[in-house]
The first five atom37 places (N, CA, C, CB, O) and aatype in JSON, in Angstrom:
{
  "aatype": [12, 9, 1, 3, 19, 15, 14, 3, 3, 8, 6, 3, 9, 4, 13, 16, 1, 6, 15, 13, 15, 7, 12, 19, 0, 6, 16, 15, 10, 7, 7, 6, 3, 19, 14, 5, 13, 10, 0, 1, 16, 19, 6, 17, 10, 2, 3, 8, 19, 17, 7, 16, 10, 15, 0, 16, 10, 19, 19, 15, 6, 6, 7, 10, 7, 3, 14, 19],
  "atom_mask": [
    [1, 1, 1, 1, 1],
    [1, 1, 1, 1, 1],
    [1, 1, 1, 1, 1],
    [1, 1, 1, 1, 1],
    [1, 1, 1, 1, 1],
    [1, 1, 1, 1, 1],
    [1, 1, 1, 1, 1],
    [1, 1, 1, 1, 1],
    [1, 1, 1, 1, 1],
    [1, 1, 1, 1, 1],
    [1, 1, 1, 1, 1],
    [1, 1, 1, 1, 1],
    [1, 1, 1, 1, 1],
    [1, 1, 1, 1, 1],
    [1, 1, 1, 1, 1],
    [1, 1, 1, 1, 1],
    [1, 1, 1, 1, 1],
    [1, 1, 1, 1, 1],
    [1, 1, 1, 1, 1],
    [1, 1, 1, 1, 1],
    [1, 1, 1, 1, 1],
    [1, 1, 1, 0, 1],
    [1, 1, 1, 1, 1],
    [1, 1, 1, 1, 1],
    [1, 1, 1, 1, 1],
    [1, 1, 1, 1, 1],
    [1, 1, 1, 1, 1],
    [1, 1, 1, 1, 1],
    [1, 1, 1, 1, 1],
    [1, 1, 1, 0, 1],
    [1, 1, 1, 0, 1],
    [1, 1, 1, 1, 1],
    [1, 1, 1, 1, 1],
    [1, 1, 1, 1, 1],
    [1, 1, 1, 1, 1],
    [1, 1, 1, 1, 1],
    [1, 1, 1, 1, 1],
    [1, 1, 1, 1, 1],
    [1, 1, 1, 1, 1],
    [1, 1, 1, 1, 1],
    [1, 1, 1, 1, 1],
    [1, 1, 1, 1, 1],
    [1, 1, 1, 1, 1],
    [1, 1, 1, 1, 1],
    [1, 1, 1, 1, 1],
    [1, 1, 1, 1, 1],
    [1, 1, 1, 1, 1],
    [1, 1, 1, 1, 1],
    [1, 1, 1, 1, 1],
    [1, 1, 1, 1, 1],
    [1, 1, 1, 0, 1],
    [1, 1, 1, 1, 1],
    [1, 1, 1, 1, 1],
    [1, 1, 1, 1, 1],
    [1, 1, 1, 1, 1],
    [1, 1, 1, 1, 1],
    [1, 1, 1, 1, 1],
    [1, 1, 1, 1, 1],
    [1, 1, 1, 1, 1],
    [1, 1, 1, 1, 1],
    [1, 1, 1, 1, 1],
    [1, 1, 1, 1, 1],
    [1, 1, 1, 0, 1],
    [1, 1, 1, 1, 1],
    [1, 1, 1, 0, 1],
    [1, 1, 1, 1, 1],
    [1, 1, 1, 1, 1],
    [1, 1, 1, 1, 1]
  ],
  "atom_positions": [
    [[-2.92, 10.06, -13.68], [-3.94, 9.43, -12.89], [-4.96, 10.76, -12.24], [-3.12, 8.45, -11.62], [-4.55, 11.75, -11.63]],
    [[-6.47, 10.4, -12.6], [-6.88, 11.61, -11.66], [-7.74, 11.62, -10.82], [-7.23, 12.57, -12.18], [-8.91, 11.37, -11.11]],
    [[-7.42, 11.85, -9.83], [-7.3, 11.09, -8.44], [-8.84, 12.14, -7.74], [-5.24, 11.37, -7.42], [-9.1, 13.3, -8.08]],
    [[-9.62, 11.28, -6.74], [-10.81, 11.94, -5.95], [-11.74, 12.68, -7.28], [-10.12, 13.26, -4.63], [-11.9, 13.89, -7.15]],
    [[-12.13, 12.26, -8.09], [-13.21, 12.14, -8.74], [-14.31, 11.95, -7.94], [-13.1, 11.25, -9.58], [-14.47, 10.79, -7.56]],
    [[-15.09, 12.75, -7.59], [-16.72, 12.83, -6.72], [-17.48, 11.94, -7.77], [-17.63, 14.74, -6.55], [-17.41, 12.18, -8.98]],
    [[-18.51, 10.5, -7.06], [-18.86, 10.22, -7.25], [-20.32, 10.37, -7.74], [-18.37, 9.92, -6.82], [-20.98, 9.73, -8.55]],
    [[-20.56, 11.32, -7.04], [-21.75, 12.57, -7.25], [-21.86, 13.28, -8.87], [-21.28, 14.0, -6.09], [-22.87, 13.51, -9.52]],
    [[-20.64, 13.47, -9.17], [-20.79, 14.55, -10.57], [-20.59, 13.77, -11.8], [-19.57, 15.86, -10.65], [-19.62, 13.73, -12.56]],
    [[-21.93, 13.02, -11.82], [-22.46, 12.03, -12.6], [-21.77, 12.7, -13.87], [-24.17, 11.81, -12.54], [-21.07, 11.85, -14.42]],
    [[-21.7, 14.28, -14.74], [-21.39, 14.51, -16.09], [-19.51, 14.48, -15.54], [-22.28, 16.23, -16.89], [-18.95, 15.39, -16.13]],
    [[-19.05, 14.12, -15.11], [-17.43, 14.36, -15.14], [-17.11, 13.46, -16.22], [-16.52, 13.96, -13.68], [-17.62, 12.35, -16.33]],
    [[-16.15, 14.0, -17.11], [-15.47, 13.16, -18.3], [-15.1, 11.87, -18.01], [-14.24, 13.75, -18.81], [-15.6, 11.03, -18.75]],
    [[-14.32, 11.43, -17.09], [-14.35, 10.41, -16.81], [-15.43, 9.43, -16.8], [-13.93, 10.54, -16.02], [-15.02, 8.29, -17.02]],
    [[-16.36, 9.5, -16.67], [-17.25, 8.92, -16.53], [-18.64, 8.58, -17.57], [-17.39, 9.42, -15.6], [-19.54, 7.74, -17.62]],
    [[-18.19, 9.81, -18.35], [-18.95, 10.09, -19.55], [-18.44, 9.66, -21.09], [-19.1, 11.52, -19.5], [-19.26, 9.63, -22.02]],
    [[-17.15, 9.34, -21.28], [-16.42, 9.26, -21.92], [-15.35, 7.78, -22.2], [-16.04, 10.3, -21.55], [-14.61, 7.38, -21.3]],
    [[-15.39, 7.31, -23.14], [-14.59, 6.23, -22.65], [-13.26, 6.31, -23.68], [-15.48, 4.73, -22.69], [-13.24, 6.36, -24.91]],
    [[-12.44, 6.29, -22.95], [-10.76, 6.67, -23.13], [-10.36, 5.2, -23.96], [-9.68, 6.92, -21.25], [-10.51, 4.05, -23.53]],
    [[-9.9, 5.54, -25.02], [-9.21, 4.54, -26.11], [-7.17, 4.72, -25.62], [-9.75, 5.37, -28.25], [-6.36, 4.09, -26.3]],
    [[-6.88, 5.27, -24.89], [-5.6, 5.46, -24.43], [-5.7, 5.15, -22.54], [-5.12, 7.17, -24.98], [-6.62, 5.08, -21.72]],
    [[-4.34, 5.04, -22.47], [-4.42, 4.71, -21.1], [-4.64, 6.32, -20.1], [0.0, 0.0, 0.0], [-4.14, 7.41, -20.36]],
    [[-5.79, 5.85, -18.68], [-6.19, 7.02, -18.49], [-6.87, 6.03, -17.22], [-7.04, 7.99, -19.77], [-7.56, 5.02, -17.36]],
    [[-6.51, 6.53, -16.24], [-7.11, 6.13, -14.57], [-7.34, 7.1, -13.94], [-6.24, 5.4, -13.58], [-6.61, 8.03, -13.62]],
    [[-8.81, 6.81, -13.65], [-9.89, 7.89, -12.52], [-10.01, 7.18, -11.41], [-11.61, 8.25, -13.01], [-10.73, 6.18, -11.41]],
    [[-9.31, 7.6, -10.22], [-9.97, 6.97, -9.31], [-11.29, 7.86, -8.22], [-8.76, 6.41, -8.55], [-11.29, 9.08, -8.05]],
    [[-12.27, 6.93, -7.64], [-13.49, 7.5, -6.72], [-13.41, 6.48, -5.98], [-15.01, 7.81, -7.3], [-13.03, 5.34, -6.25]],
    [[-13.99, 7.18, -4.48], [-14.43, 6.18, -3.63], [-15.79, 6.13, -3.13], [-13.68, 6.19, -2.63], [-16.34, 7.17, -2.78]],
    [[-16.51, 4.76, -3.05], [-17.88, 4.75, -2.92], [-17.88, 4.09, -1.28], [-18.71, 3.79, -4.27], [-17.16, 3.17, -0.89]],
    [[-18.61, 4.62, -0.71], [-18.68, 3.62, 0.48], [-19.53, 2.63, 0.5], [0.0, 0.0, 0.0], [-20.33, 2.42, -0.41]],
    [[-19.35, 1.61, 2.07], [-19.95, 0.36, 2.37], [-19.98, 0.73, 3.68], [0.0, 0.0, 0.0], [-19.27, 1.65, 4.08]],
    [[-20.99, -0.1, 4.65], [-21.09, -0.82, 5.76], [-20.18, -1.95, 5.93], [-22.29, -1.2, 5.85], [-19.71, -2.24, 7.03]],
    [[-19.9, -2.67, 4.71], [-19.49, -4.07, 4.75], [-19.5, -4.0, 3.1], [-20.58, -5.29, 5.66], [-19.89, -3.2, 2.26]],
    [[-18.86, -5.28, 3.1], [-18.12, -5.89, 1.65], [-19.34, -6.05, 0.93], [-17.15, -7.5, 1.72], [-19.33, -5.61, -0.22]],
    [[-20.63, -6.69, 1.42], [-21.63, -7.08, 0.36], [-22.4, -6.21, -0.04], [-22.41, -8.02, 0.66], [-23.08, -6.43, -1.04]],
    [[-22.5, -4.84, 0.73], [-23.3, -3.77, 0.84], [-22.5, -2.68, -0.69], [-23.16, -3.1, 2.75], [-23.04, -2.17, -1.68]],
    [[-20.97, -2.71, -0.19], [-20.16, -2.17, -0.92], [-20.35, -2.38, -2.44], [-19.03, -2.54, -0.46], [-20.56, -1.55, -3.32]],
    [[-20.19, -4.1, -2.53], [-19.96, -4.81, -3.8], [-21.58, -4.22, -4.61], [-19.72, -6.83, -3.48], [-21.43, -3.7, -5.71]],
    [[-22.77, -4.29, -4.16], [-24.07, -4.32, -4.36], [-24.04, -2.6, -4.82], [-25.04, -4.92, -2.91], [-24.66, -2.31, -5.85]],
    [[-23.46, -1.68, -4.2], [-23.41, -0.2, -4.71], [-22.6, 0.05, -5.53], [-23.19, 0.71, -3.85], [-22.95, 0.79, -6.45]],
    [[-21.46, -0.37, -5.5], [-20.6, -0.41, -6.55], [-21.03, -0.96, -7.91], [-19.58, -1.09, -6.13], [-20.91, -0.38, -8.99]],
    [[-21.47, -1.98, -7.73], [-21.92, -2.42, -9.32], [-23.64, -1.89, -9.59], [-21.8, -4.48, -9.49], [-24.08, -2.24, -10.69]],
    [[-24.45, -1.24, -8.86], [-25.16, -0.38, -9.11], [-24.85, 1.01, -10.02], [-25.49, -0.22, -8.03], [-25.28, 1.57, -11.03]],
    [[-23.85, 1.19, -9.02], [-23.69, 2.85, -9.61], [-22.75, 2.82, -11.13], [-22.63, 4.0, -8.22], [-22.91, 3.62, -12.06]],
    [[-21.59, 1.47, -11.08], [-21.25, 1.38, -12.37], [-22.06, 1.54, -13.13], [-20.8, 0.48, -12.69], [-22.0, 2.6, -13.75]],
    [[-23.3, 0.5, -13.46], [-24.0, 0.32, -14.42], [-24.93, 1.83, -14.78], [-24.77, -0.98, -14.06], [-25.2, 2.25, -15.9]],
    [[-25.32, 2.47, -13.44], [-26.04, 3.82, -13.92], [-25.2, 4.66, -14.38], [-26.79, 4.56, -12.93], [-25.65, 5.38, -15.27]],
    [[-23.74, 4.88, -13.97], [-23.19, 6.39, -14.05], [-21.62, 5.87, -15.15], [-22.74, 7.25, -11.95], [-20.74, 6.65, -15.53]],
    [[-21.65, 4.95, -15.32], [-19.78, 4.96, -16.42], [-20.46, 4.17, -17.27], [-17.84, 4.03, -15.73], [-21.13, 3.14, -17.15]],
    [[-20.02, 5.15, -18.52], [-20.31, 5.03, -20.05], [-19.21, 4.09, -20.48], [-20.28, 6.53, -20.92], [-18.06, 4.36, -20.13]],
    [[-19.47, 2.88, -21.29], [-18.76, 2.46, -22.11], [-18.08, 1.27, -21.51], [0.0, 0.0, 0.0], [-17.77, 1.27, -20.32]],
    [[-17.85, 0.28, -22.28], [-17.35, -1.22, -21.85], [-15.93, -1.68, -21.75], [-17.86, -2.14, -22.74], [-15.57, -2.85, -21.57]],
    [[-15.21, -0.67, -21.89], [-13.53, -1.14, -21.91], [-13.05, -1.68, -20.74], [-12.5, 0.03, -22.16], [-12.48, -2.77, -20.79]],
    [[-13.21, -0.96, -19.44], [-12.8, -1.71, -18.57], [-13.26, -0.81, -17.07], [-11.2, -2.02, -18.9], [-13.64, 0.36, -17.01]],
    [[-13.13, -1.57, -16.18], [-13.27, -1.11, -14.38], [-12.71, -1.49, -13.7], [-14.23, -1.28, -13.62], [-12.33, -2.56, -14.17]],
    [[-12.11, -1.31, -12.27], [-11.3, -1.8, -11.68], [-11.84, -1.77, -10.24], [-10.13, -1.24, -11.98], [-12.09, -0.65, -9.79]],
    [[-12.03, -2.73, -9.55], [-12.66, -2.39, -8.15], [-11.46, -3.16, -7.31], [-14.44, -3.06, -7.86], [-10.61, -4.0, -7.58]],
    [[-11.8, -2.52, -6.32], [-10.35, -2.44, -5.0], [-11.21, -2.37, -3.82], [-9.06, -0.78, -4.98], [-12.09, -1.57, -3.49]],
    [[-10.65, -3.6, -3.2], [-11.7, -3.94, -1.69], [-9.97, -4.08, -0.98], [-13.23, -6.01, -1.64], [-8.93, -4.5, -1.5]],
    [[-10.26, -3.48, 0.51], [-9.2, -3.59, 1.25], [-8.83, -4.96, 1.82], [-9.35, -2.71, 2.2], [-9.76, -5.76, 1.93]],
    [[-7.68, -5.32, 2.16], [-7.31, -6.25, 3.0], [-7.85, -7.3, 3.59], [-7.01, -5.81, 3.67], [-7.64, -8.5, 3.38]],
    [[-8.92, -6.54, 4.71], [-9.65, -6.47, 5.74], [-11.15, -7.09, 5.13], [-9.6, -4.93, 6.32], [-11.95, -7.66, 5.88]],
    [[-11.38, -6.92, 3.8], [-12.26, -7.32, 3.17], [-12.62, -8.37, 2.42], [0.0, 0.0, 0.0], [-13.69, -8.85, 2.05]],
    [[-11.46, -8.61, 2.26], [-10.85, -10.04, 1.31], [-11.43, -11.31, 2.03], [-8.89, -10.23, 1.3], [-11.74, -12.35, 1.46]],
    [[-11.52, -11.07, 3.32], [-11.96, -12.53, 4.0], [-13.42, -12.64, 4.49], [0.0, 0.0, 0.0], [-13.73, -13.56, 5.25]],
    [[-14.33, -11.73, 4.07], [-15.49, -11.06, 3.83], [-16.46, -11.97, 3.16], [-15.23, -9.88, 3.06], [-16.55, -11.61, 1.99]],
    [[-17.47, -13.31, 3.48], [-18.04, -13.79, 2.32], [-18.93, -13.09, 1.75], [-18.53, -14.86, 2.45], [-19.7, -12.67, 2.61]],
    [[-19.26, -12.7, 0.54], [-20.17, -12.03, -0.26], [-21.41, -13.34, -0.85], [-19.19, -11.21, -1.57], [-22.34, -13.02, -1.59]]
  ]
}
């Protein structure tokens, strides 16, 4: 697992190459609330992550009850 990959480093290999084997990289994107976080995250993924194999979105338990 590659932890704490900067979301501002758009040239990081984790964002620019599609892995065809097991690989996990973690980055953190903030937001004031769940709708803002989701909007920012979807835009960031579409703009900066290459490939179509997978991405996982994690929201805290506190955010699960927030209607989107």
